C-alpha positions as CSV (number, residue, x, y, z in Angstrom):
1,M,89.8,78.8,151.0
2,G,91.3,75.7,149.4
3,V,94.8,77.2,149.4
4,M,94.5,78.1,153.1
5,K,93.3,74.7,154.0
6,N,96.2,72.9,152.2
7,L,98.7,75.3,153.9
8,S,97.3,74.3,157.3
9,V,97.9,70.7,156.4
10,I,101.5,71.4,155.5
11,W,102.1,73.3,158.7
12,L,100.6,70.5,160.7
13,A,102.8,68.0,159.0
14,L,105.9,70.0,159.6
15,G,105.0,70.5,163.3
16,V,104.6,66.7,163.7
17,L,107.9,66.1,162.0
18,A,109.6,68.7,164.2
19,F,108.1,67.2,167.3
20,A,109.3,63.8,166.2
21,F,112.8,65.1,165.5
22,L,113.1,66.8,168.8
23,G,111.6,63.8,170.5
24,G,114.2,61.6,168.8
25,L,117.0,63.8,170.1
26,A,115.7,63.7,173.6
27,T,115.3,59.9,173.4
28,A,118.9,59.5,172.1
29,G,120.2,61.6,174.9
30,Y,118.3,59.6,177.4
31,R,119.7,56.4,176.0
32,A,123.2,57.8,176.1
33,T,122.8,58.3,179.9
34,N,120.7,55.2,180.4
35,P,122.2,52.5,178.2
36,E,120.0,49.8,179.8
37,V,116.9,51.2,178.1
38,D,115.7,48.9,175.3
39,E,115.5,50.1,171.7
40,P,111.9,50.7,170.7
41,T,110.4,48.6,167.9
42,L,109.2,50.8,164.9
43,T,105.8,50.0,163.7
44,A,104.3,50.3,160.2
45,E,102.2,53.2,161.4
46,A,105.3,55.1,162.4
47,D,106.8,54.5,159.0
48,T,103.9,56.3,157.2
49,L,104.4,59.6,159.1
50,A,107.3,61.1,157.1
51,P,105.7,61.1,153.6
52,V,102.6,63.2,154.8
53,A,103.9,66.4,152.9
54,E,104.4,64.4,149.7
55,N,100.7,63.5,149.4
56,I,99.4,67.1,149.6
57,Q,97.4,68.0,146.4
58,L,97.8,71.7,145.4
59,P,94.7,73.6,144.2
60,P,94.2,74.2,140.4
61,I,95.8,77.3,138.9
62,Y,93.5,79.8,137.2
63,I,95.0,82.2,134.7
64,E,93.5,85.4,133.2
65,Q,94.9,86.7,130.0
66,I,94.3,89.6,127.6
67,A,94.8,89.1,123.9
68,K,94.7,91.4,120.9
69,L,93.7,90.4,117.4
70,K,96.4,90.8,114.7
71,S,95.8,91.5,111.1
72,G,94.4,88.4,109.4
73,E,93.6,86.6,112.7
74,T,90.2,85.5,114.0
75,L,89.1,84.9,117.6
76,A,89.3,81.1,117.0
77,N,92.8,81.4,115.6
78,V,94.0,83.1,118.9
79,L,92.3,80.5,121.1
80,Q,93.8,77.7,119.0
81,K,97.3,79.1,119.6
82,E,96.7,79.0,123.3
83,Q,96.2,75.2,122.9
84,F,92.5,75.1,123.9
85,N,90.8,72.0,122.5
86,N,88.7,72.6,119.3
87,Q,85.5,71.5,121.0
88,D,85.7,74.2,123.7
89,I,86.6,76.8,121.1
90,H,83.6,75.8,118.9
91,Y,81.1,75.9,121.7
92,A,82.4,79.1,123.3
93,T,82.5,81.1,120.0
94,R,79.1,79.7,119.1
95,A,77.7,81.0,122.4
96,L,79.3,84.4,121.7
97,G,78.0,84.5,118.2
98,K,74.4,84.3,119.5
99,V,74.7,87.8,121.0
100,Y,77.5,89.4,118.9
101,N,78.6,89.3,115.3
102,I,82.2,88.0,115.6
103,R,82.9,89.1,112.1
104,R,82.8,92.7,113.3
105,M,86.0,92.1,115.3
106,R,88.9,94.0,113.8
107,P,92.7,94.0,114.2
108,N,93.7,95.5,117.6
109,D,90.4,94.5,119.2
110,E,91.0,93.1,122.7
111,F,89.3,90.3,124.5
112,M,90.0,88.4,127.7
113,F,89.9,84.7,128.5
114,T,90.3,82.7,131.7
115,F,91.4,79.1,131.8
116,K,92.4,76.4,134.3
117,E,96.0,75.1,134.0
118,T,96.1,71.3,133.9
119,I,98.8,68.7,134.2
120,A,101.4,68.5,131.4
121,K,100.3,67.2,128.0
122,E,96.7,68.1,128.6
123,A,94.8,71.0,126.9
124,P,93.9,73.9,129.4
125,T,90.3,74.2,130.2
126,L,88.6,77.4,128.8
127,L,86.4,78.8,131.6
128,M,85.5,82.3,130.4
129,L,85.7,84.6,127.4
130,S,84.8,88.3,127.6
131,L,85.0,91.5,125.5
132,F,83.6,95.0,125.2
133,T,81.7,96.0,122.0
134,D,81.5,99.3,120.2
135,A,77.9,99.6,121.4
136,D,79.1,99.9,125.0
137,K,78.1,96.3,125.8
138,Y,80.1,93.9,128.0
139,I,79.7,90.3,126.9
140,Q,80.8,87.4,129.1
141,V,80.8,83.8,127.9
142,T,81.2,81.3,130.8
143,R,81.6,77.6,131.0
144,Q,78.7,75.8,132.7
145,P,78.7,72.7,135.0
146,D,77.7,70.5,132.0
147,D,80.7,71.8,130.0
148,S,78.4,74.0,127.7
149,Y,78.9,77.8,127.4
150,K,76.5,80.6,128.1
151,S,76.6,84.3,127.1
152,V,75.5,87.2,129.2
153,V,75.3,90.8,127.9
154,D,75.6,93.8,130.3
155,E,75.6,97.6,129.8
156,R,79.1,99.1,130.1
157,T,79.4,102.2,132.3
158,V,80.9,105.0,130.2
159,F,81.4,108.7,130.5
160,K,81.4,111.3,127.7
161,I,83.9,114.1,128.0
162,P,83.8,117.1,125.7
163,R,87.1,118.0,124.0
164,I,88.1,121.0,121.9
165,A,90.4,121.3,118.9
166,Q,91.0,124.5,116.9
167,G,93.5,125.9,114.5
168,E,94.5,127.8,111.4
169,I,94.8,126.4,107.9
170,S,98.3,126.7,106.3
171,A,98.6,123.8,103.9
172,S,95.2,121.9,104.0
173,L,92.3,121.5,106.4
174,Y,93.2,117.9,106.9
175,V,96.8,118.6,108.0
176,A,95.7,121.6,110.1
177,A,93.2,119.4,111.9
178,Q,95.9,116.8,112.6
179,N,98.2,119.5,113.9
180,A,95.4,120.8,116.2
181,G,95.2,117.4,117.8
182,L,91.9,116.3,116.3
183,P,91.9,112.5,116.2
184,D,92.4,111.0,112.8
185,A,89.1,109.1,113.1
186,L,87.2,112.3,113.3
187,I,88.9,114.4,110.6
188,V,86.9,113.0,107.7
189,P,83.5,113.2,109.5
190,F,84.4,116.8,110.4
191,I,85.1,117.7,106.8
192,E,82.0,115.9,105.6
193,L,79.9,118.0,107.9
194,F,80.5,120.9,105.5
195,S,80.4,119.0,102.3
196,W,77.0,120.5,101.5
197,D,78.3,124.0,102.1
198,L,81.8,124.1,100.8
199,D,83.8,123.0,97.8
200,F,87.0,122.1,99.6
201,T,89.1,122.3,96.5
202,R,88.2,126.0,96.0
203,D,86.6,127.5,99.1
204,I,89.3,126.8,101.6
205,R,92.2,129.3,101.8
206,Q,95.4,129.7,103.8
207,G,94.6,131.5,107.0
208,D,91.1,130.2,107.4
209,K,90.3,129.1,110.9
210,F,88.3,126.2,112.3
211,R,86.9,125.0,115.7
212,I,85.5,121.7,116.7
213,M,84.0,120.2,119.9
214,Y,83.9,116.4,120.1
215,E,83.4,113.6,122.6
216,E,86.0,111.4,124.3
217,I,84.5,108.3,125.9
218,V,86.1,106.8,129.0
219,D,85.2,104.0,131.4
220,E,84.7,104.2,135.2
221,N,88.5,104.2,135.7
222,N,88.9,107.1,133.3
223,E,90.5,104.8,130.8
224,F,90.1,105.8,127.2
225,I,87.6,103.7,125.2
226,R,87.1,105.6,121.9
227,Y,86.1,108.9,120.4
228,G,82.4,109.7,120.2
229,D,80.4,112.2,118.2
230,I,81.3,115.5,116.8
231,L,79.1,117.9,118.8
232,A,79.9,121.2,117.0
233,G,82.1,122.7,114.3
234,E,82.9,126.0,112.7
235,I,85.0,127.1,109.7
236,D,85.8,130.7,108.9
237,T,86.2,131.1,105.2
238,A,87.9,134.2,103.9
239,R,87.0,133.5,100.3
240,Q,83.3,133.4,101.1
241,G,83.5,136.0,103.8
242,R,81.4,133.9,106.2
243,T,81.5,131.3,109.0
244,V,79.8,128.0,108.3
245,T,78.6,126.1,111.3
246,A,77.3,122.7,112.3
247,F,75.8,121.7,115.7
248,M,74.4,118.4,116.7
249,A,70.8,118.4,117.9
250,P,69.2,115.8,120.3
251,N,68.0,113.8,117.3
252,G,71.6,113.2,116.2
253,K,71.3,115.4,113.1
254,Y,73.3,118.5,112.3
255,Y,72.0,122.1,111.9
256,N,73.6,125.5,111.5
257,E,73.4,128.0,114.3
258,D,69.9,129.2,113.0
259,G,68.5,125.7,113.1
260,R,68.6,125.1,109.4
261,S,69.5,121.5,108.4
262,K,73.0,120.9,107.2
263,R,71.8,118.3,104.8
264,R,71.1,119.2,101.2
265,A,69.4,117.4,98.5
266,L,72.8,116.8,96.8
267,L,76.5,116.7,97.9
268,R,78.8,119.2,96.3
269,T,81.5,116.5,95.8
270,P,80.6,112.8,95.4
271,I,84.1,111.5,96.3
272,K,86.5,112.1,99.1
273,F,89.7,114.2,99.1
274,T,90.1,115.0,95.5
275,R,91.2,117.9,93.4
276,I,89.1,119.4,90.6
277,S,90.9,118.7,87.3
278,S,88.4,120.5,85.1
279,G,85.5,122.7,86.0
280,F,82.2,123.5,84.2
281,N,83.3,125.2,81.0
282,P,81.1,125.3,77.8
283,R,84.1,126.4,75.7
284,R,86.7,123.9,76.9
285,K,89.0,122.2,74.5
286,H,88.7,118.5,74.8
287,P,92.1,117.0,75.9
288,V,91.8,113.9,73.7
289,L,89.8,115.0,70.7
290,G,91.7,118.3,70.4
291,Y,88.8,120.6,69.5
292,T,86.4,122.7,71.5
293,R,83.6,120.8,73.0
294,A,81.1,121.9,75.6
295,H,82.2,120.5,79.0
296,K,79.0,120.4,80.9
297,G,80.2,118.9,84.1
298,T,83.0,118.8,86.6
299,D,86.0,116.4,86.5
300,F,87.4,115.1,89.9
301,A,90.9,113.6,89.6
302,A,91.3,110.6,91.9
303,P,93.1,107.3,91.9
304,T,91.5,104.3,90.1
305,G,89.2,102.5,92.5
306,T,88.3,105.5,94.6
307,P,84.6,105.0,95.8
308,I,82.0,107.2,94.2
309,K,79.0,108.2,96.4
310,A,75.4,108.9,95.3
311,S,75.0,112.6,95.7
312,G,71.5,112.3,97.0
313,D,68.6,109.9,97.6
314,G,67.0,108.8,94.3
315,Q,66.6,106.0,91.7
316,I,69.0,104.8,89.1
317,V,67.3,105.5,85.8
318,E,70.3,104.8,83.4
319,M,73.3,102.5,83.8
320,G,75.7,101.0,81.3
321,W,78.2,101.9,78.6
322,K,77.5,105.3,77.1
323,G,80.0,106.1,74.3
324,G,82.8,108.5,75.4
325,Y,81.4,108.5,78.9
326,G,82.4,104.9,79.3
327,R,80.7,103.2,82.2
328,Y,77.9,105.6,83.2
329,I,75.2,106.0,85.9
330,R,72.4,108.6,86.0
331,I,70.3,109.0,89.1
332,R,66.9,110.9,89.3
333,H,66.6,112.5,92.7
334,N,63.3,114.3,92.3
335,S,61.2,116.1,89.7
336,T,63.9,118.8,89.4
337,F,67.4,117.3,89.9
338,E,69.4,114.4,88.3
339,T,73.1,113.6,88.6
340,A,75.3,111.6,86.3
341,Y,78.6,109.8,86.8
342,A,81.0,108.8,84.0
343,H,84.3,107.0,83.3
344,L,83.8,104.5,86.1
345,S,86.1,101.5,86.4
346,R,83.3,99.3,87.7
347,Y,79.9,99.6,89.4
348,G,79.1,99.2,93.1
349,R,77.8,96.0,94.4
350,G,74.1,95.4,93.7
351,M,73.7,98.5,91.5
352,R,71.2,98.2,88.6
353,T,68.7,100.3,86.7
354,G,65.7,100.9,88.8
355,K,67.4,100.5,92.1
356,R,66.8,103.1,94.8
357,V,69.9,104.5,96.5
358,Q,70.5,106.8,99.5
359,Q,72.9,109.7,99.7
360,G,76.3,108.4,100.4
361,D,75.8,104.9,99.0
362,V,78.8,103.7,96.9
363,I,77.5,103.4,93.4
364,G,80.8,102.8,91.6
365,Y,84.5,103.4,91.5
366,V,86.7,105.9,89.7
367,G,88.3,104.8,86.5
368,M,89.1,106.0,82.9
369,S,86.6,104.0,80.8
370,G,85.5,105.7,77.6
371,T,87.3,108.8,76.3
372,A,89.6,109.8,79.2
373,T,93.3,110.8,79.6
374,G,93.6,109.6,83.2
375,P,91.5,108.2,86.1
376,H,88.9,110.7,87.2
377,L,85.1,111.1,87.8
378,H,83.1,113.2,85.4
379,Y,80.2,114.5,87.4
380,E,77.1,116.3,86.1
381,V,74.2,117.9,87.8
382,L,71.0,118.3,85.7
383,K,68.3,120.7,86.7
384,N,65.1,120.3,84.8
385,R,67.1,118.1,82.4
386,R,69.7,120.8,81.7
387,Q,73.3,120.6,82.9
388,V,74.3,123.2,85.5
389,N,77.4,124.0,87.4
390,A,77.5,121.4,90.2
391,M,79.7,123.7,92.4
392,R,77.5,126.7,92.2
393,V,73.9,125.5,91.8
394,K,71.6,126.4,94.8
395,L,70.4,123.2,96.4
396,P,67.3,122.7,98.5
397,Q,67.8,122.2,102.3
398,G,66.5,119.4,104.5
399,D,63.9,119.7,107.2
400,P,64.3,122.5,109.8
401,L,65.0,121.8,113.5
402,P,61.9,120.4,115.3
403,T,60.3,122.9,117.6
404,L,60.6,120.7,120.7
405,M,64.4,120.5,120.2
406,R,65.1,124.3,120.0
407,T,65.8,124.8,123.7
408,P,68.3,122.0,124.2
409,F,69.8,122.8,120.8
410,K,70.4,126.5,121.8
411,Q,72.0,125.3,125.0
412,Q,74.4,123.1,122.9
413,V,75.3,126.0,120.7
414,E,76.0,128.2,123.7
415,L,78.1,125.5,125.4
416,A,80.2,125.1,122.3
417,K,80.8,128.8,121.8
418,K,81.8,129.1,125.5
419,E,84.2,126.2,125.3
420,W,85.8,127.6,122.1
421,A,86.2,131.1,123.7
422,Q,87.9,129.6,126.8
423,A,90.2,127.5,124.6
424,A,91.1,130.5,122.5
425,Q,91.9,132.6,125.7
426,M,94.1,129.8,127.0
427,A,96.0,129.5,123.7
428,K,96.5,133.3,123.6
429,A,97.8,133.2,127.2
430,E,100.2,130.5,126.4
431,E,101.5,132.4,123.4
432,T,102.1,135.5,125.6
433,T,103.9,133.4,128.2
434,Q,106.2,131.9,125.6
435,S,107.0,135.2,123.9
436,N,108.0,136.7,127.3
């Protein structure tokens, strides 16, 4: 409205000037034909007519801009580069910090800010700061009449779209999943779904097939936001001659097709993406000492510093230097099972004897302390205080699927199988078309 009002003033001024100009021409013509007419005397009021347009004040300019964090940057850094004054930055980020942990912002995270452009040599006025969070919240920080800032949190409208990826393993499951179009962010979670069932260093073979259904989350404009949960997955294993499955139930947990929990008391492999350098072998010749020594455990070769995860819930009952084992941790999980981890380069933050840990907690990092020829984790599973083969021992399962969830769970299984079948038919039809 301010812009329209000022434009009206401009047109009025121009109209007056045009009228004056035409009037002047008419007067001059009249004088030319009537030289006896006296020259009019200009007044001070007439002198002030011409500069009307010069006194017009244009409305302020409001600018909306989207920014993206770079590596090593903070929100305050970006705002400082935009020349906002430090006081505005301080109060705006403090208001945001009351409803959102700013430290959670990562490189490539986007946010938007609105400001009022001012005259030269003055800092622009920060009017609004807004962003979307991973929790589907929309946060808006606005400047108040008293120059303070206030945060408002709203729910973001999102839609979840099921997507399918499937393929055949030729080199590795990881590479095959990439080639099938499975987003990188979901490959590790997909593999870990089966970490209780499979030893990926031995059980996966060329020609094995896999299928997965996952969520893609978009906004009301169908713009991509992020990838959601893995809804279902299957791997056909030729070596084991079976299909291992995982389906998400309404409680967010995963079960096989029969409703048995995917979770086991212990993980088969306590570190990610490794190769087994030495299996359980009671007659193995020690690579350093040179003579036969019982090797009651499994060695996982991995780079120094690779995180080591607790195989299951439990309590640390021994931690410290243990001869040839080097830095060592032993966890008691229940009255039957214990696990041990050796040759660590260092321990996880906060780890100590007596501390309770949960499955997946980082308890230490791969190294070569003690008697070792290279960086690796020596991993042992003890059943009733006797070492057993960690890769083959039968592990107890978690709780079964709750009765009230059986119907929606069955529907989820049927949906996944239907989507996989349709995707397979489409892929086969495309192959036929290409071959013709």
